[in-house]
TIZATI-58670 format. One record per residue (C-alpha): residue number from 1; x, y, z. Coordinates in steps of 0.001 Angstrom, whole numbers. Example, Ala and Ser with C-alpha at 12.3 -4.5 7.8 and 13.67 -1.06 7.14 Angstrom:
BEGIN
resi c1 c2 c3
1 12300 -4500 7800 $
2 13670 -1060 7140 $
END
This chain:
BEGIN
resi c1 c2 c3
1 12392 -11696 -42332 $
2 14105 -9964 -45196 $
3 12632 -6572 -44318 $
4 13923 -6776 -40738 $
5 17184 -4857 -40623 $
6 19361 -4879 -37564 $
7 17177 -3269 -34865 $
8 19757 -606 -34025 $
9 19512 749 -37567 $
10 15725 786 -37783 $
11 13687 3974 -37426 $
12 9907 4178 -37467 $
13 8297 7191 -39157 $
14 6072 9332 -36949 $
15 2681 10720 -37888 $
16 2491 13749 -40169 $
17 6173 13679 -41032 $
18 7248 14551 -37493 $
19 10498 12618 -37714 $
20 11627 9034 -37292 $
21 12046 7361 -33924 $
22 14903 4839 -33565 $
23 13566 1439 -32534 $
24 16346 951 -29979 $
25 16119 3491 -27172 $
26 17996 4198 -23958 $
27 15996 4882 -20807 $
28 17498 7291 -18293 $
29 15733 6358 -15055 $
30 19038 6023 -13173 $
31 19064 7383 -9595 $
32 22722 8365 -9377 $
33 23618 11520 -11389 $
34 27246 10561 -12008 $
35 26189 7086 -13139 $
36 23548 8640 -15393 $
37 26058 10872 -17153 $
38 28516 8030 -17705 $
39 25768 5678 -18905 $
40 24516 8203 -21469 $
41 28089 8730 -22672 $
42 28600 4978 -23060 $
43 25221 4587 -24735 $
44 26114 7170 -27384 $
45 29464 5465 -27977 $
46 27665 2111 -28300 $
47 25351 3437 -30986 $
48 22223 4541 -29113 $
49 20628 7591 -30707 $
50 17261 7563 -28933 $
51 17173 8843 -25340 $
52 14114 8839 -23117 $
53 14167 11417 -20318 $
54 11711 12944 -17855 $
55 11479 15868 -15475 $
56 10492 13385 -12757 $
57 13763 11462 -13063 $
58 15554 14504 -11610 $
59 18595 14010 -13841 $
60 17914 15983 -17026 $
61 20784 18334 -16157 $
62 23447 15603 -16248 $
63 21938 14092 -19386 $
64 22251 17535 -20923 $
65 25921 17643 -19946 $
66 26553 14242 -21524 $
67 24724 15228 -24702 $
68 26649 18474 -24981 $
69 29950 16657 -24499 $
70 29091 14347 -27395 $
71 27781 17159 -29610 $
72 30684 19525 -28971 $
73 33304 16891 -29751 $
74 31547 15777 -32931 $
75 30793 12268 -31713 $
76 27216 12768 -32886 $
77 25122 15455 -34560 $
78 21913 16766 -32992 $
79 19945 15701 -36091 $
80 20991 12095 -35451 $
81 19573 12114 -31923 $
82 15974 11506 -30898 $
83 15382 13068 -27492 $
84 12167 12571 -25577 $
85 11207 14066 -22249 $
86 7996 14122 -20237 $
87 5570 16447 -18507 $
88 5164 15491 -14867 $
89 1809 15030 -13131 $
90 2041 18225 -11065 $
91 2224 20346 -14224 $
92 -937 19227 -16043 $
93 -2688 22591 -15787 $
94 -2257 24411 -19118 $
95 -799 27512 -17496 $
96 2074 25434 -16038 $
97 3023 23475 -19144 $
98 5152 25945 -21075 $
99 7331 26679 -18040 $
100 7750 22949 -17378 $
101 8660 22353 -21017 $
102 11148 25234 -21070 $
103 12717 23914 -17867 $
104 13345 20553 -19501 $
105 14867 22196 -22594 $
106 17152 24268 -20380 $
107 18315 21300 -18313 $
108 18837 19117 -21383 $
109 20677 21992 -23123 $
110 18752 21570 -26370 $
111 16727 23965 -28525 $
112 13983 21438 -29209 $
113 12908 17940 -28271 $
114 11846 15291 -30736 $
115 8967 14201 -28520 $
116 7235 15446 -25375 $
117 5009 12973 -23547 $
118 2453 13321 -20786 $
119 4202 11161 -18195 $
120 947 9731 -16859 $
121 -2712 10637 -17496 $
122 -3156 11498 -13803 $
123 -2982 15127 -12680 $
124 -1498 15710 -9222 $
125 -1876 18779 -7038 $
126 112 21528 -8801 $
127 3253 22737 -7105 $
128 6933 22028 -6603 $
129 6437 18776 -4656 $
130 6525 15956 -7218 $
131 4759 13488 -4945 $
132 2073 15472 -3085 $
133 474 13486 -263 $
134 -2156 14182 2367 $
135 -1834 13436 6078 $
136 -2808 9830 5415 $
137 -75 9327 2815 $
138 -2500 9312 -123 $
139 -1687 11087 -3370 $
140 -3420 14453 -3774 $
141 -4950 14527 -7239 $
142 -6027 17623 -9159 $
143 -9640 17474 -10327 $
144 -9523 20970 -11846 $
145 -7925 19880 -15116 $
146 -8796 17191 -17653 $
147 -6444 15132 -19791 $
148 -7928 16848 -22844 $
149 -7039 20267 -21373 $
150 -3446 19108 -20933 $
151 -3340 17651 -24428 $
152 -4495 20926 -25988 $
153 -1577 22711 -24318 $
154 847 20139 -25748 $
155 -607 20732 -29204 $
156 279 24405 -28758 $
157 3880 23411 -28031 $
158 4021 21623 -31385 $
159 2657 24764 -33032 $
160 5519 26683 -31412 $
161 8115 24565 -33231 $
162 10330 23474 -30340 $
163 8470 20203 -29825 $
164 8331 18036 -32922 $
165 5931 15367 -31689 $
166 3734 14702 -28673 $
167 2444 11575 -27015 $
168 1301 9774 -23904 $
169 2897 7460 -21385 $
170 1523 4973 -18848 $
171 -1904 5172 -20431 $
172 -4653 2589 -20882 $
173 -6243 1905 -24248 $
174 -9586 3568 -23344 $
175 -7830 6805 -22344 $
176 -5695 6688 -25474 $
177 -8802 6325 -27621 $
178 -10370 9386 -25965 $
179 -7347 11506 -26848 $
180 -7149 10175 -30408 $
181 -10823 11019 -30958 $
182 -10503 14553 -29547 $
183 -7024 15498 -30754 $
184 -6208 18115 -33352 $
185 -2668 16682 -33364 $
186 -2776 12942 -32727 $
187 -352 11238 -30344 $
188 2701 10150 -32302 $
189 4029 7898 -29522 $
190 2503 5906 -26689 $
191 4938 4617 -24082 $
192 3687 1676 -22013 $
193 5058 -1326 -20177 $
194 5314 -4199 -22629 $
195 7245 -7471 -22788 $
196 6447 -11143 -23473 $
197 4595 -11332 -20133 $
198 2555 -8221 -21081 $
199 2455 -8108 -24889 $
200 -346 -5506 -25076 $
201 -1542 -6877 -28409 $
202 -4807 -4897 -28377 $
203 -2936 -1658 -27706 $
204 -370 -2471 -30394 $
205 -3052 -3278 -32967 $
206 -4835 13 -32256 $
207 -1571 1971 -32486 $
208 -705 369 -35808 $
209 -4141 1226 -37230 $
210 -3751 4839 -36127 $
211 -116 5226 -37166 $
212 1048 5606 -33551 $
213 4361 4151 -32378 $
214 4116 1909 -29324 $
215 7263 2479 -27261 $
216 7802 -358 -24786 $
217 9400 244 -21410 $
218 10590 -2600 -19158 $
219 10979 -4866 -22233 $
220 13148 -7197 -20122 $
221 10757 -7255 -17165 $
222 12832 -4815 -15094 $
223 14538 -7732 -13300 $
224 11402 -8444 -11278 $
225 9784 -11752 -10395 $
226 8777 -13819 -12245 $
227 12012 -13147 -14084 $
228 11361 -12931 -17815 $
229 14995 -13629 -18682 $
230 14806 -16922 -16812 $
231 11705 -18055 -18673 $
232 12347 -21498 -20223 $
233 10934 -20452 -23599 $
234 13232 -17433 -23824 $
235 16228 -19379 -22524 $
236 15731 -22239 -24978 $
237 15546 -19870 -27935 $
238 18629 -18020 -26714 $
239 20602 -21262 -26413 $
240 19569 -22371 -29903 $
241 20513 -19046 -31493 $
242 23674 -18444 -29441 $
243 22167 -15235 -28090 $
244 21441 -13964 -24604 $
245 17874 -14044 -23231 $
246 17921 -10240 -23259 $
247 18831 -10140 -26944 $
248 16003 -12547 -27757 $
249 13451 -10510 -25825 $
250 14543 -7235 -27405 $
251 14560 -8715 -30903 $
252 10973 -9900 -30273 $
253 10056 -6325 -29268 $
254 11599 -4839 -32417 $
255 10233 -7403 -34857 $
256 6639 -7114 -33663 $
257 6719 -3459 -34609 $
258 7426 -1610 -31375 $
259 10259 642 -30323 $
260 11712 -104 -26893 $
261 13789 1299 -24046 $
262 16503 -419 -22070 $
263 18433 984 -19130 $
264 21796 -89 -17765 $
265 24930 1379 -16229 $
266 27038 -1688 -17114 $
267 29171 -1109 -20245 $
268 28867 -4669 -21544 $
269 25082 -4666 -21180 $
270 24733 -1243 -22785 $
271 26681 -2512 -25789 $
272 24745 -5798 -25868 $
273 21387 -4003 -25826 $
274 22420 -1679 -28645 $
275 23761 -4339 -30966 $
276 20974 -6749 -31733 $
277 20275 -9205 -34526 $
278 16884 -10432 -35757 $
279 15522 -13795 -34630 $
280 13748 -16279 -36942 $
281 10008 -16166 -37468 $
282 9549 -19498 -35694 $
283 11172 -18061 -32581 $
284 8725 -15147 -32607 $
285 5809 -17568 -32860 $
286 7246 -19681 -30063 $
287 7329 -16683 -27725 $
288 3798 -15658 -28668 $
289 2299 -19121 -28380 $
290 4210 -20876 -25602 $
291 4572 -18166 -22962 $
292 1453 -18247 -20792 $
293 2480 -15992 -17894 $
294 640 -12671 -17808 $
295 1818 -9970 -15409 $
296 2126 -6193 -15148 $
297 5119 -5130 -13065 $
298 4281 -1436 -12771 $
299 890 -286 -11427 $
300 1363 3299 -12639 $
301 -1556 2953 -15079 $
302 -3902 2675 -12094 $
303 -2526 5444 -9866 $
304 -156 7714 -11776 $
305 2559 6809 -9254 $
306 5485 5209 -11146 $
307 6380 1903 -9586 $
308 10021 2127 -10675 $
309 10698 5551 -9124 $
310 11358 5330 -5362 $
311 9248 7655 -3273 $
312 11430 10343 -1729 $
313 10014 12244 1199 $
314 10614 16014 1059 $
315 13475 17258 3189 $
316 14058 20632 4815 $
317 17154 21218 2718 $
END
């Protein structure tokens, strides 16, 4: 336990000297723009330095405003921040990627991003509609581009210097292995759903062998049923350690070697999620050995359609 510093202070080195990712990250999938901006502001004040964004979240512009407010007033320096954003499914064709990337930089008001991820390994019909559907309501996929084609274009972004590291999101282990085998620049980060009900040990072991950071989203189960934070094992450990169930679950995520993302608009929860302490080794073993529930809350790995992003039908406006 001695090597486990407070999670907020820990950073994991990325492959090939491409920076260090803070273990504790703030996810920005917040539907309301005003709430997003305030949450990012509070997160910075609470000590978060790692922010996970995406074109598909439709709020990069207000995140950019919050970041600029903090940077211009000296609350934080750009070098202290780790900013990730993601390439959406409709932009997988190589000829669309640079424009999509530049659009994210412009909205975020930054000159570079620390990491750029392929949001999902599924290519959708290219165009301005994020959720292209046919007359039957089925997603329209794009079979004219491969994941390798998309990856090669991301490697070119790294060569250009405004993207320090690249990675994948919502990907299965077999697809990750294909990219690792074919890549000139290996994925530095893989973002997947992971929590005590979905520990993804095989994925984590592979990532550790390859020097890839596993970045866990929904580390608290996203408030879905069965509710991870109401699990008796987690609750008993929390009571013993005078911690909250959320703090126990996030400490487990940090101490097993992953980085993680939490999202909240509640000031007290933002602060709680940023300021974590380690838990004893026996508590880690208890979580690993006593929790038997296995569940994936987000089916995005099967379809490319994020389960946590509500489907919005296009309007005429």
